[in-house]
C-alpha positions, 0 to 999 in steps of 0.5 A: 404927610408924614410917609411921604416926607419920610420918603423924600429923606431916604431918597434926599440920603441915597442920592448922597450917597451916590454922589458922594461915591462918584457913582460907583454901585457896589459901593452902594450896595450896603446902605441900599440893602439897610433901605429895604421895604416892604412889599411894594403896595402902591397902586395895582396895575390895569385889570386887562391885559392887551398884547402889547403888554406882553410885547414889552414884557420881554424887553422888561426880562432882557433889560432887567438882566442887564441892571435896569429895572423894570416895571408897568403899570406902575403907580398911578402918575408919574410923580407917584411912581418917579418916588416909588421906584427907588423902592423897587430899585433898592429891592431889586438890589437886595433880591440880586445882589445887584446893583441896578444901574437905572430905571424905566417904568409906565404909570397907569396914565400911560396903559390906558392912552396906549390902549387907545391910541397905540403910543406908550411913554416911558420914564427912564432915570438912572440911581447917579442924579446927573442928565449924562448917566440918564442920557445913558440908561435911556440910549439903553433902553431904546436898544433893548427895544428895538432889538425885541422889533418895538418902534422907538422914538427918543431925542436923546434928552435926558427929561423926555420921556421914550415914545414906543408906538404898535400896530391895531393888532397890538393894541387889541385885549387878552391876546397870545403873542409869539414875538418870532424875534430871538433874544439872545438874553433869553434862555427860551430863545424864540419860545411861544410866550403863553406859560404853562403854570402850577400849584408849587408851593415849596416856590421862593417868593423872596423878591418879588412884588405887586405886580397886578390884580385878579378879581374872583371869589375865595369860594372859587378858588378854593373850589379849583386850587384848595385852601391856599397852603400859604397864611402869607405873613397872617396880618394883612394876608391871611391867604396865598399861593404860589405858582411856578411857570416851567421858564422858571418864573414865580408868580403869588396870589393874595389878599391884601387886609379881607380879614380881620386879621388886620381889621380886628373884630368890625362889623362887616370884617369875615374872618378868614375861614369865613372869606375863604367860603365867600361868593363874594367877588373881590380883588386879589394881589399877583406878586411876582418879578415880571408883567402878570398878563399870561398868569392872569389869562391862564388863571382865567382859564383855569376857574372857566373850566377851560384846563385843569391846574396841575399841583405839587400838593393841594391843601384841602382842610379848611383855614381856621377863624383864629 
């Protein structure tokens, strides 16, 4: 309750500052930076990747270049997403030195609905809390989605969600997708969306947030990737891998509150060294700024032995139990 109340107070204060400055984004970036929250640790996204998520990912990347924070599978429900999206906008502002003009997202329940019936509902809004500003963000979202070949329906009302409809082929699971459409905003026009990744402990993960999860046994990751090059924060995280795609996209893979680093010497909680030698599957978190569908497929293929992992460095020594 205290955390929720504090979040509401922060959001209310930010709204007051924005309105007082007549929605001048440049004037708000300094105050937003002061409210930057730590990496998002809300409800993880779904564990299946559907073709429609890969299709919409490219449109979301375009929206973020226009200053609209776009999040996949964000939170469990609408109320949670609306509460947490302000933290995402603050992170976006600080990471990119660019105050967003608004946001769009769909939550976990929307993911299930879209995967069942091919209809996805998108929430949207503006940093300026007026109906006119929200409607303008809605128009931009619709324009970008339509440009990427998506079937969009919206009545123009600022409080009505945008509906995107996919065909049956698009709601199949775990498919590769080549849109065949050009994105004039993208440095990879017309490229196939399946990217290649390499282990690269030198990449910067600033501005990343939790975008999904991956289930694996720690020992399997060590067998294929080596021991994690980074211990993460050494508290909630005991090990972290960083990956760089051939198009510059960055992802991280890390454990979260799994070891004695966080829980202390409690019964049944493994030390980091024991954890990374365990054959028991656990949920790992994926950090990044885009939907992790292609990364998840690539990592699955790596662990299945279907591909070899490129790397700039492999860490072979075991982690200590300290």
